[in-house]
N, C-alpha and C positions, 0 to 999 in steps of 0.2 A: 313237659307240659306245656302248652302254648300259653301266652302271657294272659290272655282273656280267662282261661282256666285257673291259672294262678290267682288272678283278681278275685275271681268267684269264691274260690276256696278260702282266700283270707277274709273275706267279708263274712262267709258262713262261720269261720272260726270266732270272730268277734260277736256275731250274733250269738252263737251257742254260750259263749261266756258271759254275756249279759243275762240271756235268760237263765242259766245255771245258778247266776248269783242271786238273782231276784228271787229264784225259788228257794234257794237255800237259806236266805236270810228273812224270808216271809215278807217281801216288800210289795206284794200285790194283793189286789181283791179280786173278787169273782170275775171273769172266768179264770179258773186255774186247769192246769199247768199254764203258764204264760208261752212256752215253747210254740213256735210258729204263729204267734199273734203280736199286735201291738199291744204291749203289757199294760194292764189296767192298774197302773201303779198307785201304791199308797200317797196320798197327798195330791192326787190329781185335781181335786176341787181347789186346793190351795194356789196350785200353778195356774188353773183357769181363772181363778180370782185376780191374780197378778197381771195375767193376760188381758182382761177385760178393762184394767186401768191404763193400758198402754195407749198412747195416742194413735198408734196405728190402727187400734181396734176402734178408739172413739170416732175416728174421722171416716172408717170405712162405711160405705153403704150397701155394698154387696160383698158378702163374705162366703168362702168356700170353705168347709169343714169336712174332714174325714168323718166316717160314720162309727168310729170306734168309741168304746166306753168312756175312756179317759178324757175324750174331748166333749163329752155330753153337756157340761156345764156350758162350754163356750158355745154350743149350739143354742142351748136355752136362752143365753144373756143376748144373744145375737137376735132371737125371736123376740125377746122381751122389748128390747130396743127398737122393734120393727125395722131391722135391717132384712135386705134380701139375703136369705140363706139358701145356699146350694150345697148339695151332698152328692159325691160320687156315686154312680150306679154300680152295685157290687160286681167286681170283675168286669165292668164295662159291657156286660151282656147286652143290656137292653137301651143301650144309649150312652151318653157321656156323664151327665149328671140330672138330678132331679132338684126342683124348688120345693121346700116346705112351704105350705100354705095353710096355717091353722085357720080354723073357723073365725069369723069375724068378731064373736063375742067370747073368745078364749080367755079364761082366767089364768092365774099363774100355774095352777095345778095342770091344766090342759096344755099349756105351752111346754111345761116340763116332760109331758108325756110325747109331745110331738118331736122333742130333742132326742127321744129313745129310738132304738131300732124298730121297735114296734110302730112307734109315730112316724118314723122315716118311711115306713111301708104303707101306713094308713092315711097320711096326710101330706102326700107330695105330689107333684105333677112332673112329668117328663119334660126336659129342655132340649129342644131339638138343635140341630147343628145350625140353624138359621139365627141363633143366640146372638144378639148385636150388642148386649150390654158388656160394660168392663167390670172384671173382677179386681176390687180393690185390695183385698187381703185373701191369704191362703193359709189355714192352719192345718197342719198334717201331725200324725203321730210318727214315731220313730222308735226303733229297736236300740240304736245307738247314734250318737251324734258328737261332733268334735266342736270346739270352740271356733275353729276356722269356718264351721257351717257345713262341714261335711256330714252327711247323712246315711245311715244304712236302714233300710226297712225290712220287711219280712223276706225279702228276697225274691218277689214275684214281678217287681217292675211296674206296677200299676200307678204309683205316685208319679214316676218319672213319664209315663205314657200318658198319662191324664194331662199333666203339664204341657207336654209336647203337642197335645191335641188342641189344648186351650190356646197355645200359640198360633197354631194353624187357623184356628177360627178367629184370631184377633182378639180374644177376651182378655188376654194378659201379655205383657212385655217384661223385659229386663227389669224394670223399675216397679213390678209388683211385689209387695212384701210377702215373705214366706215366714212363717213362724212355726215352730215345733214345742210341744209342752211333753216334758219327760221327768223322771226322778233323777235326783242328782247322780246315781251311781250309773246311769246312761249316757253320761258325759264323759267320753274317753278318747284317747289319741286315736285318730284314724290316719294312717300314712297318705301322704299326697298321691303317691302312684295308684292306689286304690281308686281313685276318682276319675270317671271318665266324663267325656264332653257331653253325654246324655243323661247323667246323674243330676238330679235336682238337689241344690243347695239351698240352706236356710239362711235367713239374715238375723233371726234371734232364736234363742234358746229361753224357754221358760221353764223353772223347776219350782217346786214348793218353796224354795229358799232363796231364789235369785234370778235376775233377768240378765243374759248374757248377749251382748251384741256382737255377732260374729265378724272377725276382721279379716278373715280370709277373702282372697279374689273371688267374687261370686261368678259362679259357672251355672247358668240356667239354660236348659235346652232351648234352642232357637227355632224348633220344629221337630217333626217326627224324623227320626234317623231311620229311614227305611231299610237300610243294610242290616240293622238290628233286628227287623220284623221278619218273622218266619210264616210260611204258609199256613202252620197250624193256628198261629195268632190271628191270622185273617179269618179264619174259620170260626174261632171262638169270639171273635170282636167284631160284630157286624159293623158298627160305627167306623172301625178303621178302614174298612173296604171301601165306605163311601168317602172317607177323606183321601183316601189312595186315587180314586177314580177322580176325585176333584182337583189333586194336584196333578195327577198324570195329563188333565185337559189343559193346566197352564204350563205344561212342557217341563216339569220337574221330573229327576232321575228318581223313580219309585222302585227300584230294583230290590228285591227281596235277599235276605240271607238264606240261601239255599244249601 
């Protein structure tokens, strides 16, 4: 088995172990089962409350938060504090991300609705590749994460790809803070050899009981690794085709993984 296949298999084993443990011990809320999802872990609101007290959140003016249920409270707090809130477009099918724009007279109840999946659909505007702002903070979900900052998601690679695209756009850099919120049981050992250059690492882990500053050497994508991109991905992600053409014009090697 090739080394890349071994890494993929080992990551899948860690994911499966976490999903099974959460289900067996009833550590998640709806939607269930948690398999193939970012788990909506019990205590997600407590973790979110801890995160919003962090200086990294308080200082941030533009925040990108994944659209999953356990991070809903963070999206709401970002809107409540009148921060610019960006949410990734599902599977990157119709662009890179959307900006949530509540009505000008929105009360707390409406802001909470804007932070839900339904709200993301009804109160958002697409953000084009000509976006020129800087993203101060990224909040992502995880299936597993280590205290070094190594992260394992659902296995689809969209979080890594999103970050790489944002680097290409100039919206983020190596100093952009990345935080994940998880249940304590999702903090596990992840061997160094399972982490690749294109994997997004996190700077902080926030659980219902603690805030962990990750001490590992941070590896964040420095741009799109085109050798990891397949022609099928180009078909499925239109924004990827646009970025590839842009980088090709600048003379970069955009050879695909065929």
